C-alpha positions in Angstrom: 93.3 96.7 80.0 93.5 100.0 78.4 97.2 101.3 78.0 96.5 103.9 75.5 98.0 106.3 77.6 101.3 105.7 77.5 101.3 107.6 74.5 100.6 110.9 76.1 103.1 112.5 77.6 101.0 114.5 80.0 99.5 110.9 81.7 103.7 109.9 81.9 103.9 113.2 83.9 101.8 112.8 86.2 102.9 109.1 86.4 106.0 110.1 87.4 105.2 113.1 89.7 102.8 110.2 91.5 105.6 108.0 92.3 107.8 110.7 94.1 104.8 112.0 95.9 103.4 108.4 97.0 107.2 107.3 97.7 107.6 110.4 100.0 103.7 110.0 101.4 104.9 106.4 102.5 108.1 107.5 104.3 105.5 108.7 107.1 104.1 105.5 107.3 107.7 103.2 106.6 109.1 105.4 110.0 106.2 104.0 112.0 106.5 100.8 111.3 109.9 100.8 111.5 110.2 102.0 115.0 106.8 99.7 116.2 108.4 96.8 115.1 111.2 97.6 116.9 109.9 96.9 119.9 109.1 93.4 119.2 111.4 90.1 119.9 113.9 90.1 116.8 113.0 87.2 115.6 109.4 88.5 114.4 110.5 91.8 113.5 111.0 91.5 109.9 107.6 89.4 109.5 106.0 92.2 111.5 107.3 94.6 108.8 106.4 92.5 105.9 103.3 91.8 106.9 102.7 95.8 107.7 103.8 96.6 104.2 101.8 94.1 103.0 98.5 95.2 104.8 99.4 98.9 103.2 99.1 97.7 99.8 96.2 95.8 100.1 94.5 98.6 101.8 95.7 101.1 98.7 94.5 98.6 96.1 91.1 98.2 97.6 91.0 101.5 98.1 91.8 102.3 94.5 88.9 99.7 94.0 86.3 102.0 95.4 86.9 105.1 94.5 83.8 106.1 93.9 83.2 105.8 97.8 86.6 107.2 98.6 85.4 110.6 96.4 82.0 110.6 98.7 84.6 110.7 101.7 85.3 113.8 101.1 81.3 115.4 101.1 80.4 117.2 104.4 78.4 115.3 106.8 78.0 117.7 109.6 78.9 120.8 110.6 80.3 122.4 114.2 80.8 125.9 114.4 80.5 126.9 110.6 83.2 124.4 109.6 82.1 121.4 107.8 83.4 117.5 108.5 83.5 114.9 106.2 84.6 110.9 107.1 87.9 111.9 105.5 88.1 115.2 108.2 87.3 112.4 110.8 89.7 109.5 109.8 92.4 112.0 109.6 92.0 113.8 113.0 91.9 110.1 114.6 94.8 109.2 112.9 96.4 112.5 114.3 95.5 112.0 117.5 96.9 108.2 117.5 99.7 109.5 116.1 100.8 111.8 118.6 99.4 109.9 121.6 101.9 107.3 120.1 104.8 109.4 119.6 104.6 111.1 122.7 104.1 108.0 125.1 107.5 106.9 123.3 109.0 110.0 124.1 108.2 110.0 127.8 109.5 106.2 127.7 112.6 107.7 126.5 113.5 110.7 129.2 111.4 108.3 132.4 114.1 107.9 134.8 112.8 104.5 135.3 110.9 103.3 131.9 108.4 100.3 132.2 109.4 99.5 128.3 111.5 101.5 127.2 111.6 102.2 123.1 115.7 102.3 123.3 116.1 99.0 125.0 115.5 96.7 121.9 117.2 93.9 123.6 113.9 92.8 125.3 110.2 92.4 123.8 107.7 95.5 125.3 104.9 94.8 122.7 103.3 91.9 121.2 103.1 90.7 117.8 99.6 91.5 117.4 99.4 94.6 119.0 101.8 95.7 116.3 100.1 94.6 113.4 97.0 95.9 114.7 98.4 99.1 115.3 100.6 99.2 112.1 96.8 98.5 110.4 95.3 101.5 111.8 97.6 103.8 110.4 97.6 101.8 107.8 94.5 103.2 107.2 95.0 106.3 107.7 98.2 106.6 105.4 96.5 105.0 102.8 93.2 107.0 102.7 95.6 110.0 101.9 98.1 108.6 99.7 95.0 107.4 97.6 92.7 111.0 97.3 96.4 112.6 96.9 96.4 110.1 93.7 92.9 110.6 92.4 93.5 114.4 92.9 96.3 114.3 90.5 95.1 112.0 87.3 91.6 109.9 87.1 93.5 107.2 85.2 93.5 104.0 87.5 96.0 102.3 86.1 98.3 105.5 86.8 97.3 105.3 90.3 98.0 101.5 90.8 101.4 101.7 89.1 102.4 104.4 91.7 101.3 102.7 94.6 102.8 99.6 93.5 106.3 101.2 93.0 105.9 103.4 96.4 105.3 100.3 98.4 108.2 98.1 96.8 110.1 100.8 97.9 109.1 101.0 101.1 109.5 97.0 101.1 113.1 96.9 100.0 113.7 100.1 102.6 112.0 98.6 105.8 114.5 96.6 107.2 118.0 98.7 106.6 115.6 101.6 108.2 114.9 99.5 111.1 118.5 98.7 111.8 119.6 101.7 111.3 117.3 103.2 114.1 118.1 100.3 116.3 121.8 101.7 116.0 121.0 105.0 116.5 118.7 106.0 119.0 119.4 109.5 118.8 117.3 109.4 115.5 114.8 107.2 117.0 113.8 110.5 119.2 114.2 112.8 115.8 112.1 110.3 114.1 109.1 110.4 116.9 109.5 114.0 116.5 108.6 113.7 112.9 105.8 111.6 113.9 104.2 113.3 116.2 104.9 116.7 113.6 103.1 114.4 111.2 100.1 113.8 113.6 99.4 117.2 114.2 99.2 118.2 110.6 97.1 115.6 110.2 94.6 116.9 113.0 95.3 120.3 111.9 93.9 119.0 107.8 90.7 117.1 109.6 90.1 120.8 110.8 90.2 122.3 107.4 93.7 123.8 107.7 95.6 123.1 104.8 99.6 122.4 105.9 101.7 122.6 102.4 103.4 118.9 102.5 106.1 120.5 101.1 107.2 122.7 104.4 106.7 119.6 106.3 109.2 117.5 104.2 111.7 120.1 103.7 111.6 120.8 108.0 112.2 116.9 108.1 115.2 116.6 105.6 116.5 119.6 107.4 116.3 118.3 111.2 117.7 115.1 109.6 120.7 116.7 107.6 121.8 118.0 111.0 121.5 114.7 113.1 123.6 113.6 110.3 126.4 116.2 110.9 125.8 115.0 114.9 126.8 111.5 114.0 129.5 112.5 112.2 131.3 115.1 114.8 130.3 112.2 117.4 131.8 109.7 115.1 135.2 112.0 114.6 135.2 112.7 118.2 135.6 108.8 119.2 138.1 108.2 116.6 140.6 110.9 118.1 139.9 109.4 121.4 142.3 106.1 121.1 144.7 108.2 118.8 144.7 110.8 122.2 145.4 107.4 124.1 148.2 106.2 122.1 149.6 109.9 122.0 149.8 110.1 126.0 151.6 105.9 126.1 154.1 107.6 123.8 
């Protein structure tokens, strides 16, 4: 195993940059897994998250072992209206459509006055374990492909890619339960996360059709929205503290 690249500053910078990028790209995957597993019976949720993230790692490492094939996925296979589509484009479009459909379905259930299976009702299971794992696997494949193509575009040293992927998946594994518990306790954040997934889905579709959307814009918008929601949560918490205080003053 060749580690001579450790003495190359350029390779170390590429490693650090790729780790950050892989962690950021893993956020999309983790949000989807967290929302989906929260619909399972409570005793199955943690197991499903571990399996989902484990599948993400296996898929990423498996794809790294077939880099020669991955590169060919970006080659055109047919042309429609002067635009050439590759296998990567078709996978991104399919994954994007699935994300948009899934997010739209969950948002509809949340605003339906008589929902049949409400995403916010975590007291009952609205999905089977097998169905959750299947859906996680489908999205793992899309996100893994996007992740590996990004890695291939940054470096040609396989060991750097492996380290970056394993680090990112480890972060996902550590953050899975805290994120899922946070979403479960804050329904409004779930709606925000579903909006993120819909935006990510539309981005995947756009990229599949050849429209490049800078990831920085997407994550900046997500960070800004999350900041506003954080301020709203602080405001609601402050309002709840004022109610008992006003009650005590009224008694006096």
